[in-house]
C-alpha positions as CSV (number, residue, x, y, z in Angstrom):
1,M,99.5,126.0,51.1
2,S,97.6,126.9,54.3
3,Q,94.3,125.5,54.7
4,P,91.5,127.5,55.6
5,D,90.3,125.5,58.6
6,C,93.8,125.4,60.3
7,P,93.4,126.8,63.8
8,I,97.1,128.7,63.2
9,T,95.8,130.4,59.9
10,D,92.2,131.3,61.8
11,L,94.1,133.0,64.5
12,V,96.6,134.8,62.3
13,S,93.9,135.8,60.1
14,Q,92.0,137.1,63.3
15,C,94.9,139.1,64.7
16,I,95.7,140.7,61.3
17,Q,92.2,141.8,60.8
18,V,91.8,143.5,64.2
19,R,95.2,144.7,64.1
20,T,96.2,143.1,67.7
21,I,97.2,140.4,69.3
22,T,97.1,139.8,72.9
23,Q,99.1,137.8,75.4
24,T,96.4,135.1,75.4
25,Q,96.4,134.8,71.8
26,Y,100.2,134.8,71.7
27,Q,99.8,131.7,74.2
28,Q,97.4,129.9,71.9
29,L,99.5,130.4,68.8
30,T,102.4,129.2,70.6
31,A,100.5,125.9,71.9
32,L,99.1,125.5,68.4
33,V,102.7,125.7,66.7
34,L,104.5,123.4,69.5
35,A,101.6,121.0,69.9
36,D,102.9,118.3,67.7
37,G,106.6,119.1,68.1
38,T,107.2,119.9,64.5
39,V,106.5,123.1,62.4
40,D,105.6,122.5,59.0
41,D,106.0,124.9,55.8
42,S,102.5,126.1,56.3
43,E,102.8,126.9,60.0
44,R,106.0,128.8,59.5
45,K,104.6,131.0,56.7
46,Q,101.5,131.9,59.1
47,V,103.9,132.5,61.8
48,N,106.0,134.9,59.3
49,R,103.0,136.5,58.1
50,L,102.3,137.5,61.7
51,F,105.5,138.6,62.9
52,D,105.8,140.4,59.3
53,A,102.6,142.3,60.3
54,I,104.0,143.0,63.8
55,Q,107.3,144.4,62.8
56,S,105.7,146.5,60.1
57,G,103.4,148.1,62.7
58,R,100.2,146.7,61.2
59,V,99.6,144.3,64.0
60,K,100.1,145.7,67.8
61,I,100.7,143.8,70.8
62,V,98.4,144.2,73.3
63,D,97.8,143.4,77.2
């Protein structure tokens, strides 16, 4: 279950809310996911949530 104060959840929610993800946000997300060397189930769900939004056109990748 995702924690509301999780930095990954916060970043994913922000991107979905504003419907864009910047290169900087992408780099932040990558750093957060790789920070501890493992991806737990909660992190995986958040990343999949964002990828699904990008794939369906709900979130656009911007420079």
